[in-house]
PyMOL Python script that loads the backbone (N, CA, C, O; Angstrom):
from pymol import cmd

cmd.read_pdbstr("""\
ATOM      1  N   MET A   1       0.836  -1.181   0.000  1.00  0.00           N
ATOM      2  CA  MET A   1       0.000   0.000   0.000  1.00  0.00           C
ATOM      3  C   MET A   1       0.882   1.247   0.000  1.00  0.00           C
ATOM      4  O   MET A   1       1.851   1.340   0.754  1.00  0.00           O
ATOM      5  N   LYS A   2       0.530   2.196  -0.854  1.00  0.00           N
ATOM      6  CA  LYS A   2       1.272   3.449  -0.958  1.00  0.00           C
ATOM      7  C   LYS A   2       0.941   4.347   0.237  1.00  0.00           C
ATOM      8  O   LYS A   2      -0.216   4.464   0.640  1.00  0.00           O
ATOM      9  N   ILE A   3       1.961   4.966   0.784  1.00  0.00           N
ATOM     10  CA  ILE A   3       1.759   5.903   1.888  1.00  0.00           C
ATOM     11  C   ILE A   3       1.237   7.213   1.311  1.00  0.00           C
ATOM     12  O   ILE A   3       1.834   7.785   0.399  1.00  0.00           O
ATOM     13  N   LYS A   4       0.128   7.673   1.847  1.00  0.00           N
ATOM     14  CA  LYS A   4      -0.459   8.943   1.417  1.00  0.00           C
ATOM     15  C   LYS A   4       0.308  10.093   2.055  1.00  0.00           C
ATOM     16  O   LYS A   4       0.802   9.973   3.176  1.00  0.00           O
ATOM     17  N   LYS A   5       0.404  11.194   1.346  1.00  0.00           N
ATOM     18  CA  LYS A   5       1.027  12.408   1.872  1.00  0.00           C
ATOM     19  C   LYS A   5      -0.079  13.433   2.076  1.00  0.00           C
ATOM     20  O   LYS A   5      -0.743  13.847   1.125  1.00  0.00           O
ATOM     21  N   VAL A   6      -0.269  13.835   3.325  1.00  0.00           N
ATOM     22  CA  VAL A   6      -1.312  14.794   3.673  1.00  0.00           C
ATOM     23  C   VAL A   6      -0.621  16.070   4.158  1.00  0.00           C
ATOM     24  O   VAL A   6       0.124  16.045   5.137  1.00  0.00           O
ATOM     25  N   ASP A   7      -0.875  17.187   3.467  1.00  0.00           N
ATOM     26  CA  ASP A   7      -0.261  18.454   3.825  1.00  0.00           C
ATOM     27  C   ASP A   7      -1.320  19.423   4.336  1.00  0.00           C
ATOM     28  O   ASP A   7      -2.299  19.716   3.651  1.00  0.00           O
ATOM     29  N   VAL A   8      -1.102  19.912   5.552  1.00  0.00           N
ATOM     30  CA  VAL A   8      -1.950  20.929   6.147  1.00  0.00           C
ATOM     31  C   VAL A   8      -1.257  22.256   5.871  1.00  0.00           C
ATOM     32  O   VAL A   8      -0.153  22.504   6.355  1.00  0.00           O
ATOM     33  N   LEU A   9      -1.916  23.105   5.091  1.00  0.00           N
ATOM     34  CA  LEU A   9      -1.305  24.350   4.635  1.00  0.00           C
ATOM     35  C   LEU A   9      -1.811  25.541   5.439  1.00  0.00           C
ATOM     36  O   LEU A   9      -3.015  25.790   5.495  1.00  0.00           O
ATOM     37  N   GLY A  10      -0.895  26.274   6.060  1.00  0.00           N
ATOM     38  CA  GLY A  10      -1.256  27.478   6.792  1.00  0.00           C
ATOM     39  C   GLY A  10      -0.680  27.490   8.190  1.00  0.00           C
ATOM     40  O   GLY A  10      -0.261  26.462   8.722  1.00  0.00           O
ATOM     41  N   ILE A  11      -0.669  28.674   8.772  1.00  0.00           N
ATOM     42  CA  ILE A  11      -0.153  28.852  10.128  1.00  0.00           C
ATOM     43  C   ILE A  11      -1.303  28.732  11.115  1.00  0.00           C
ATOM     44  O   ILE A  11      -2.359  29.336  10.923  1.00  0.00           O
ATOM     45  N   GLY A  12      -1.102  27.960  12.161  1.00  0.00           N
ATOM     46  CA  GLY A  12      -2.105  27.838  13.214  1.00  0.00           C
ATOM     47  C   GLY A  12      -3.336  27.033  12.831  1.00  0.00           C
ATOM     48  O   GLY A  12      -4.437  27.326  13.297  1.00  0.00           O
ATOM     49  N   CYS A  13      -3.164  26.038  11.999  1.00  0.00           N
ATOM     50  CA  CYS A  13      -4.290  25.221  11.530  1.00  0.00           C
ATOM     51  C   CYS A  13      -4.397  23.940  12.350  1.00  0.00           C
ATOM     52  O   CYS A  13      -4.459  22.843  11.795  1.00  0.00           O
ATOM     53  N   LYS A  14      -4.418  24.086  13.667  1.00  0.00           N
ATOM     54  CA  LYS A  14      -4.417  22.942  14.576  1.00  0.00           C
ATOM     55  C   LYS A  14      -5.646  22.053  14.386  1.00  0.00           C
ATOM     56  O   LYS A  14      -5.527  20.828  14.373  1.00  0.00           O
ATOM     57  N   GLN A  15      -6.833  22.667  14.237  1.00  0.00           N
ATOM     58  CA  GLN A  15      -8.054  21.870  14.087  1.00  0.00           C
ATOM     59  C   GLN A  15      -8.018  21.043  12.807  1.00  0.00           C
ATOM     60  O   GLN A  15      -8.425  19.882  12.808  1.00  0.00           O
ATOM     61  N   LEU A  16      -7.535  21.630  11.721  1.00  0.00           N
ATOM     62  CA  LEU A  16      -7.444  20.895  10.463  1.00  0.00           C
ATOM     63  C   LEU A  16      -6.467  19.735  10.597  1.00  0.00           C
ATOM     64  O   LEU A  16      -6.726  18.640  10.098  1.00  0.00           O
ATOM     65  N   GLU A  17      -5.348  19.971  11.267  1.00  0.00           N
ATOM     66  CA  GLU A  17      -4.366  18.903  11.476  1.00  0.00           C
ATOM     67  C   GLU A  17      -4.968  17.781  12.324  1.00  0.00           C
ATOM     68  O   GLU A  17      -4.758  16.603  12.036  1.00  0.00           O
ATOM     69  N   GLU A  18      -5.715  18.144  13.367  1.00  0.00           N
ATOM     70  CA  GLU A  18      -6.362  17.130  14.213  1.00  0.00           C
ATOM     71  C   GLU A  18      -7.390  16.335  13.412  1.00  0.00           C
ATOM     72  O   GLU A  18      -7.477  15.116  13.562  1.00  0.00           O
ATOM     73  N   ASN A  19      -8.166  17.006  12.565  1.00  0.00           N
ATOM     74  CA  ASN A  19      -9.150  16.302  11.737  1.00  0.00           C
ATOM     75  C   ASN A  19      -8.460  15.344  10.764  1.00  0.00           C
ATOM     76  O   ASN A  19      -8.934  14.229  10.548  1.00  0.00           O
ATOM     77  N   ALA A  20      -7.352  15.773  10.182  1.00  0.00           N
ATOM     78  CA  ALA A  20      -6.614  14.907   9.252  1.00  0.00           C
ATOM     79  C   ALA A  20      -6.069  13.678   9.972  1.00  0.00           C
ATOM     80  O   ALA A  20      -6.156  12.562   9.461  1.00  0.00           O
ATOM     81  N   LYS A  21      -5.503  13.889  11.165  1.00  0.00           N
ATOM     82  CA  LYS A  21      -4.976  12.763  11.943  1.00  0.00           C
ATOM     83  C   LYS A  21      -6.090  11.792  12.322  1.00  0.00           C
ATOM     84  O   LYS A  21      -5.895  10.578  12.268  1.00  0.00           O
ATOM     85  N   ALA A  22      -7.254  12.313  12.705  1.00  0.00           N
ATOM     86  CA  ALA A  22      -8.388  11.456  13.063  1.00  0.00           C
ATOM     87  C   ALA A  22      -8.846  10.641  11.855  1.00  0.00           C
ATOM     88  O   ALA A  22      -9.143   9.453  11.985  1.00  0.00           O
ATOM     89  N   ALA A  23      -8.905  11.265  10.694  1.00  0.00           N
ATOM     90  CA  ALA A  23      -9.335  10.564   9.475  1.00  0.00           C
ATOM     91  C   ALA A  23      -8.380   9.431   9.137  1.00  0.00           C
ATOM     92  O   ALA A  23      -8.814   8.324   8.818  1.00  0.00           O
ATOM     93  N   VAL A  24      -7.096   9.700   9.205  1.00  0.00           N
ATOM     94  CA  VAL A  24      -6.079   8.686   8.917  1.00  0.00           C
ATOM     95  C   VAL A  24      -6.185   7.543   9.923  1.00  0.00           C
ATOM     96  O   VAL A  24      -6.110   6.371   9.554  1.00  0.00           O
ATOM     97  N   SER A  25      -6.358   7.890  11.186  1.00  0.00           N
ATOM     98  CA  SER A  25      -6.463   6.880  12.238  1.00  0.00           C
ATOM     99  C   SER A  25      -7.701   6.003  12.062  1.00  0.00           C
ATOM    100  O   SER A  25      -7.626   4.780  12.176  1.00  0.00           O
ATOM    101  N   GLU A  26      -8.840   6.641  11.784  1.00  0.00           N
ATOM    102  CA  GLU A  26     -10.090   5.886  11.629  1.00  0.00           C
ATOM    103  C   GLU A  26     -10.042   4.953  10.424  1.00  0.00           C
ATOM    104  O   GLU A  26     -10.615   3.863  10.458  1.00  0.00           O
ATOM    105  N   LEU A  27      -9.363   5.373   9.362  1.00  0.00           N
ATOM    106  CA  LEU A  27      -9.255   4.528   8.163  1.00  0.00           C
ATOM    107  C   LEU A  27      -8.145   3.489   8.285  1.00  0.00           C
ATOM    108  O   LEU A  27      -8.060   2.554   7.489  1.00  0.00           O
ATOM    109  N   LYS A  28      -7.290   3.672   9.305  1.00  0.00           N
ATOM    110  CA  LYS A  28      -6.165   2.763   9.518  1.00  0.00           C
ATOM    111  C   LYS A  28      -5.300   2.651   8.258  1.00  0.00           C
ATOM    112  O   LYS A  28      -4.974   1.556   7.800  1.00  0.00           O
ATOM    113  N   ILE A  29      -4.937   3.822   7.710  1.00  0.00           N
ATOM    114  CA  ILE A  29      -4.094   3.830   6.522  1.00  0.00           C
ATOM    115  C   ILE A  29      -2.723   4.416   6.865  1.00  0.00           C
ATOM    116  O   ILE A  29      -2.555   5.103   7.872  1.00  0.00           O
ATOM    117  N   ALA A  30      -1.765   4.129   6.014  1.00  0.00           N
ATOM    118  CA  ALA A  30      -0.427   4.685   6.188  1.00  0.00           C
ATOM    119  C   ALA A  30      -0.402   6.061   5.541  1.00  0.00           C
ATOM    120  O   ALA A  30      -0.646   6.201   4.343  1.00  0.00           O
ATOM    121  N   ALA A  31      -0.106   7.069   6.345  1.00  0.00           N
ATOM    122  CA  ALA A  31      -0.053   8.432   5.828  1.00  0.00           C
ATOM    123  C   ALA A  31       0.943   9.254   6.622  1.00  0.00           C
ATOM    124  O   ALA A  31       1.131   9.059   7.823  1.00  0.00           O
ATOM    125  N   LYS A  32       1.569  10.171   5.922  1.00  0.00           N
ATOM    126  CA  LYS A  32       2.475  11.117   6.571  1.00  0.00           C
ATOM    127  C   LYS A  32       1.793  12.478   6.532  1.00  0.00           C
ATOM    128  O   LYS A  32       1.474  12.989   5.458  1.00  0.00           O
ATOM    129  N   ILE A  33       1.572  13.062   7.706  1.00  0.00           N
ATOM    130  CA  ILE A  33       0.905  14.355   7.800  1.00  0.00           C
ATOM    131  C   ILE A  33       1.956  15.432   8.055  1.00  0.00           C
ATOM    132  O   ILE A  33       2.709  15.368   9.026  1.00  0.00           O
ATOM    133  N   ASN A  34       1.991  16.419   7.166  1.00  0.00           N
ATOM    134  CA  ASN A  34       2.965  17.508   7.250  1.00  0.00           C
ATOM    135  C   ASN A  34       2.248  18.828   7.477  1.00  0.00           C
ATOM    136  O   ASN A  34       1.165  19.058   6.939  1.00  0.00           O
ATOM    137  N   SER A  35       2.848  19.678   8.265  1.00  0.00           N
ATOM    138  CA  SER A  35       2.358  21.034   8.458  1.00  0.00           C
ATOM    139  C   SER A  35       3.222  21.959   7.616  1.00  0.00           C
ATOM    140  O   SER A  35       4.433  22.043   7.820  1.00  0.00           O
ATOM    141  N   VAL A  36       2.599  22.653   6.670  1.00  0.00           N
ATOM    142  CA  VAL A  36       3.329  23.543   5.767  1.00  0.00           C
ATOM    143  C   VAL A  36       2.968  24.981   6.130  1.00  0.00           C
ATOM    144  O   VAL A  36       1.816  25.393   5.994  1.00  0.00           O
ATOM    145  N   THR A  37       3.961  25.742   6.595  1.00  0.00           N
ATOM    146  CA  THR A  37       3.709  27.115   7.024  1.00  0.00           C
ATOM    147  C   THR A  37       4.424  28.160   6.176  1.00  0.00           C
ATOM    148  O   THR A  37       4.134  29.351   6.292  1.00  0.00           O
ATOM    149  N   ASP A  38       5.340  27.738   5.338  1.00  0.00           N
ATOM    150  CA  ASP A  38       6.072  28.666   4.491  1.00  0.00           C
ATOM    151  C   ASP A  38       5.152  29.190   3.382  1.00  0.00           C
ATOM    152  O   ASP A  38       4.600  28.410   2.606  1.00  0.00           O
ATOM    153  N   THR A  39       4.992  30.521   3.315  1.00  0.00           N
ATOM    154  CA  THR A  39       4.043  31.096   2.364  1.00  0.00           C
ATOM    155  C   THR A  39       4.402  30.802   0.911  1.00  0.00           C
ATOM    156  O   THR A  39       3.512  30.601   0.085  1.00  0.00           O
ATOM    157  N   ALA A  40       5.686  30.774   0.590  1.00  0.00           N
ATOM    158  CA  ALA A  40       6.095  30.457  -0.779  1.00  0.00           C
ATOM    159  C   ALA A  40       5.730  29.023  -1.134  1.00  0.00           C
ATOM    160  O   ALA A  40       5.289  28.743  -2.248  1.00  0.00           O
ATOM    161  N   GLU A  41       5.917  28.122  -0.184  1.00  0.00           N
ATOM    162  CA  GLU A  41       5.577  26.711  -0.423  1.00  0.00           C
ATOM    163  C   GLU A  41       4.065  26.536  -0.563  1.00  0.00           C
ATOM    164  O   GLU A  41       3.598  25.773  -1.410  1.00  0.00           O
ATOM    165  N   ILE A  42       3.304  27.246   0.272  1.00  0.00           N
ATOM    166  CA  ILE A  42       1.839  27.183   0.180  1.00  0.00           C
ATOM    167  C   ILE A  42       1.391  27.698  -1.186  1.00  0.00           C
ATOM    168  O   ILE A  42       0.528  27.099  -1.827  1.00  0.00           O
ATOM    169  N   ALA A  43       1.978  28.807  -1.627  1.00  0.00           N
ATOM    170  CA  ALA A  43       1.633  29.375  -2.937  1.00  0.00           C
ATOM    171  C   ALA A  43       1.931  28.380  -4.059  1.00  0.00           C
ATOM    172  O   ALA A  43       1.232  28.352  -5.072  1.00  0.00           O
ATOM    173  N   GLY A  44       2.964  27.570  -3.875  1.00  0.00           N
ATOM    174  CA  GLY A  44       3.314  26.567  -4.869  1.00  0.00           C
ATOM    175  C   GLY A  44       2.232  25.514  -5.074  1.00  0.00           C
ATOM    176  O   GLY A  44       2.155  24.891  -6.133  1.00  0.00           O
ATOM    177  N   TYR A  45       1.407  25.320  -4.069  1.00  0.00           N
ATOM    178  CA  TYR A  45       0.292  24.380  -4.189  1.00  0.00           C
ATOM    179  C   TYR A  45      -0.874  24.989  -4.974  1.00  0.00           C
ATOM    180  O   TYR A  45      -1.742  24.270  -5.470  1.00  0.00           O
ATOM    181  N   GLY A  46      -0.882  26.319  -5.080  1.00  0.00           N
ATOM    182  CA  GLY A  46      -1.995  26.998  -5.746  1.00  0.00           C
ATOM    183  C   GLY A  46      -3.168  27.259  -4.815  1.00  0.00           C
ATOM    184  O   GLY A  46      -4.252  27.622  -5.271  1.00  0.00           O
ATOM    185  N   ALA A  47      -2.965  27.078  -3.522  1.00  0.00           N
ATOM    186  CA  ALA A  47      -4.031  27.340  -2.553  1.00  0.00           C
ATOM    187  C   ALA A  47      -4.181  28.849  -2.398  1.00  0.00           C
ATOM    188  O   ALA A  47      -3.221  29.539  -2.055  1.00  0.00           O
ATOM    189  N   LEU A  48      -5.382  29.362  -2.648  1.00  0.00           N
ATOM    190  CA  LEU A  48      -5.605  30.796  -2.584  1.00  0.00           C
ATOM    191  C   LEU A  48      -5.877  31.281  -1.165  1.00  0.00           C
ATOM    192  O   LEU A  48      -5.608  32.438  -0.841  1.00  0.00           O
ATOM    193  N   LYS A  49      -6.407  30.405  -0.318  1.00  0.00           N
ATOM    194  CA  LYS A  49      -6.712  30.754   1.065  1.00  0.00           C
ATOM    195  C   LYS A  49      -6.250  29.633   1.976  1.00  0.00           C
ATOM    196  O   LYS A  49      -6.171  28.472   1.574  1.00  0.00           O
ATOM    197  N   THR A  50      -5.947  30.002   3.209  1.00  0.00           N
ATOM    198  CA  THR A  50      -5.656  28.989   4.222  1.00  0.00           C
ATOM    199  C   THR A  50      -6.723  29.100   5.304  1.00  0.00           C
ATOM    200  O   THR A  50      -7.328  30.162   5.451  1.00  0.00           O
ATOM    201  N   PRO A  51      -6.967  28.057   6.051  1.00  0.00           N
ATOM    202  CA  PRO A  51      -6.284  26.778   5.966  1.00  0.00           C
ATOM    203  C   PRO A  51      -6.654  26.037   4.687  1.00  0.00           C
ATOM    204  O   PRO A  51      -7.714  26.253   4.100  1.00  0.00           O
ATOM    205  N   ALA A  52      -5.759  25.170   4.282  1.00  0.00           N
ATOM    206  CA  ALA A  52      -5.994  24.350   3.101  1.00  0.00           C
ATOM    207  C   ALA A  52      -5.450  22.948   3.370  1.00  0.00           C
ATOM    208  O   ALA A  52      -4.599  22.752   4.238  1.00  0.00           O
ATOM    209  N   LEU A  53      -5.954  21.990   2.617  1.00  0.00           N
ATOM    210  CA  LEU A  53      -5.521  20.607   2.775  1.00  0.00           C
ATOM    211  C   LEU A  53      -5.183  20.038   1.405  1.00  0.00           C
ATOM    212  O   LEU A  53      -5.969  20.142   0.463  1.00  0.00           O
ATOM    213  N   ALA A  54      -4.004  19.436   1.310  1.00  0.00           N
ATOM    214  CA  ALA A  54      -3.585  18.785   0.069  1.00  0.00           C
ATOM    215  C   ALA A  54      -3.303  17.315   0.370  1.00  0.00           C
ATOM    216  O   ALA A  54      -2.696  16.985   1.389  1.00  0.00           O
ATOM    217  N   ILE A  55      -3.745  16.449  -0.516  1.00  0.00           N
ATOM    218  CA  ILE A  55      -3.479  15.019  -0.390  1.00  0.00           C
ATOM    219  C   ILE A  55      -2.722  14.586  -1.635  1.00  0.00           C
ATOM    220  O   ILE A  55      -3.187  14.771  -2.760  1.00  0.00           O
ATOM    221  N   ASP A  56      -1.557  14.013  -1.417  1.00  0.00           N
ATOM    222  CA  ASP A  56      -0.673  13.601  -2.509  1.00  0.00           C
ATOM    223  C   ASP A  56      -0.445  14.745  -3.498  1.00  0.00           C
ATOM    224  O   ASP A  56      -0.423  14.535  -4.711  1.00  0.00           O
ATOM    225  N   GLY A  57      -0.274  15.971  -2.956  1.00  0.00           N
ATOM    226  CA  GLY A  57       0.052  17.138  -3.766  1.00  0.00           C
ATOM    227  C   GLY A  57      -1.116  17.856  -4.407  1.00  0.00           C
ATOM    228  O   GLY A  57      -0.926  18.878  -5.066  1.00  0.00           O
ATOM    229  N   ILE A  58      -2.328  17.338  -4.226  1.00  0.00           N
ATOM    230  CA  ILE A  58      -3.511  17.944  -4.835  1.00  0.00           C
ATOM    231  C   ILE A  58      -4.339  18.623  -3.747  1.00  0.00           C
ATOM    232  O   ILE A  58      -4.735  17.984  -2.773  1.00  0.00           O
ATOM    233  N   VAL A  59      -4.601  19.927  -3.918  1.00  0.00           N
ATOM    234  CA  VAL A  59      -5.390  20.675  -2.939  1.00  0.00           C
ATOM    235  C   VAL A  59      -6.837  20.199  -3.014  1.00  0.00           C
ATOM    236  O   VAL A  59      -7.467  20.241  -4.070  1.00  0.00           O
ATOM    237  N   LYS A  60      -7.347  19.747  -1.874  1.00  0.00           N
ATOM    238  CA  LYS A  60      -8.714  19.245  -1.798  1.00  0.00           C
ATOM    239  C   LYS A  60      -9.680  20.304  -1.286  1.00  0.00           C
ATOM    240  O   LYS A  60     -10.858  20.293  -1.644  1.00  0.00           O
ATOM    241  N   CYS A  61      -9.190  21.224  -0.449  1.00  0.00           N
ATOM    242  CA  CYS A  61     -10.037  22.316   0.019  1.00  0.00           C
ATOM    243  C   CYS A  61      -9.151  23.475   0.431  1.00  0.00           C
ATOM    244  O   CYS A  61      -7.976  23.301   0.754  1.00  0.00           O
ATOM    245  N   SER A  62      -9.739  24.662   0.412  1.00  0.00           N
ATOM    246  CA  SER A  62      -9.003  25.876   0.734  1.00  0.00           C
ATOM    247  C   SER A  62      -9.954  26.875   1.382  1.00  0.00           C
ATOM    248  O   SER A  62     -11.087  27.054   0.935  1.00  0.00           O
ATOM    249  N   GLY A  63      -9.478  27.519   2.438  1.00  0.00           N
ATOM    250  CA  GLY A  63     -10.266  28.560   3.079  1.00  0.00           C
ATOM    251  C   GLY A  63     -11.282  28.075   4.091  1.00  0.00           C
ATOM    252  O   GLY A  63     -12.131  28.847   4.539  1.00  0.00           O
ATOM    253  N   ARG A  64     -11.206  26.805   4.457  1.00  0.00           N
ATOM    254  CA  ARG A  64     -12.134  26.250   5.452  1.00  0.00           C
ATOM    255  C   ARG A  64     -11.530  25.007   6.088  1.00  0.00           C
ATOM    256  O   ARG A  64     -10.500  24.503   5.640  1.00  0.00           O
ATOM    257  N   ILE A  65     -12.175  24.525   7.126  1.00  0.00           N
ATOM    258  CA  ILE A  65     -11.717  23.312   7.802  1.00  0.00           C
ATOM    259  C   ILE A  65     -12.717  22.193   7.497  1.00  0.00           C
ATOM    260  O   ILE A  65     -13.843  22.217   7.994  1.00  0.00           O
ATOM    261  N   PRO A  66     -12.318  21.226   6.695  1.00  0.00           N
ATOM    262  CA  PRO A  66     -13.220  20.121   6.372  1.00  0.00           C
ATOM    263  C   PRO A  66     -13.398  19.184   7.565  1.00  0.00           C
ATOM    264  O   PRO A  66     -12.542  19.107   8.447  1.00  0.00           O
ATOM    265  N   SER A  67     -14.507  18.489   7.572  1.00  0.00           N
ATOM    266  CA  SER A  67     -14.793  17.532   8.645  1.00  0.00           C
ATOM    267  C   SER A  67     -13.937  16.283   8.484  1.00  0.00           C
ATOM    268  O   SER A  67     -13.358  16.039   7.425  1.00  0.00           O
ATOM    269  N   VAL A  68     -13.868  15.504   9.548  1.00  0.00           N
ATOM    270  CA  VAL A  68     -13.152  14.228   9.506  1.00  0.00           C
ATOM    271  C   VAL A  68     -13.767  13.341   8.419  1.00  0.00           C
ATOM    272  O   VAL A  68     -13.041  12.697   7.661  1.00  0.00           O
ATOM    273  N   LEU A  69     -15.085  13.304   8.339  1.00  0.00           N
ATOM    274  CA  LEU A  69     -15.785  12.483   7.353  1.00  0.00           C
ATOM    275  C   LEU A  69     -15.411  12.897   5.920  1.00  0.00           C
ATOM    276  O   LEU A  69     -15.189  12.045   5.059  1.00  0.00           O
ATOM    277  N   GLU A  70     -15.344  14.205   5.678  1.00  0.00           N
ATOM    278  CA  GLU A  70     -14.985  14.683   4.357  1.00  0.00           C
ATOM    279  C   GLU A  70     -13.552  14.284   3.986  1.00  0.00           C
ATOM    280  O   GLU A  70     -13.292  13.859   2.860  1.00  0.00           O
ATOM    281  N   ILE A  71     -12.638  14.424   4.931  1.00  0.00           N
ATOM    282  CA  ILE A  71     -11.243  14.049   4.695  1.00  0.00           C
ATOM    283  C   ILE A  71     -11.135  12.549   4.439  1.00  0.00           C
ATOM    284  O   ILE A  71     -10.369  12.118   3.577  1.00  0.00           O
ATOM    285  N   LYS A  72     -11.895  11.759   5.179  1.00  0.00           N
ATOM    286  CA  LYS A  72     -11.889  10.304   4.957  1.00  0.00           C
ATOM    287  C   LYS A  72     -12.296   9.975   3.525  1.00  0.00           C
ATOM    288  O   LYS A  72     -11.720   9.082   2.904  1.00  0.00           O
ATOM    289  N   GLY A  73     -13.276  10.685   3.005  1.00  0.00           N
ATOM    290  CA  GLY A  73     -13.719  10.469   1.625  1.00  0.00           C
ATOM    291  C   GLY A  73     -12.620  10.742   0.614  1.00  0.00           C
ATOM    292  O   GLY A  73     -12.489  10.019  -0.373  1.00  0.00           O
ATOM    293  N   TRP A  74     -11.830  11.778   0.852  1.00  0.00           N
ATOM    294  CA  TRP A  74     -10.720  12.110  -0.044  1.00  0.00           C
ATOM    295  C   TRP A  74      -9.591  11.091   0.055  1.00  0.00           C
ATOM    296  O   TRP A  74      -8.891  10.844  -0.927  1.00  0.00           O
ATOM    297  N   LEU A  75      -9.409  10.500   1.227  1.00  0.00           N
ATOM    298  CA  LEU A  75      -8.318   9.554   1.435  1.00  0.00           C
ATOM    299  C   LEU A  75      -8.606   8.178   0.851  1.00  0.00           C
ATOM    300  O   LEU A  75      -7.675   7.423   0.571  1.00  0.00           O
ATOM    301  N   LYS A  76      -9.850   7.845   0.666  1.00  0.00           N
ATOM    302  CA  LYS A  76     -10.209   6.505   0.171  1.00  0.00           C
ATOM    303  C   LYS A  76      -9.837   6.328  -1.276  1.00  0.00           C
ATOM    304  O   LYS A  76     -10.069   5.263  -1.848  1.00  0.00           O
TER     305      LYS A  76
END
""", "prot")
cmd.dss("prot")
cmd.show_as("cartoon", "prot")
cmd.util.cbc("prot")
cmd.orient("prot")
């Protein structure tokens, strides 16, 4: 199984990081969760607003905090 890369984009996005960790835990999948705070790196993802979430380099949401259920759907 390929390890998923989950990037939490933005400064102070603790709730989004917690939701991502919960989703990974509930699905029992292998994933590496990274916190990305560098503005140049965030801009490289094309995220227009933070907080944002990227999975395997693809931005799934921007400008809001998705629910654990929503993140689980993206991870499947």
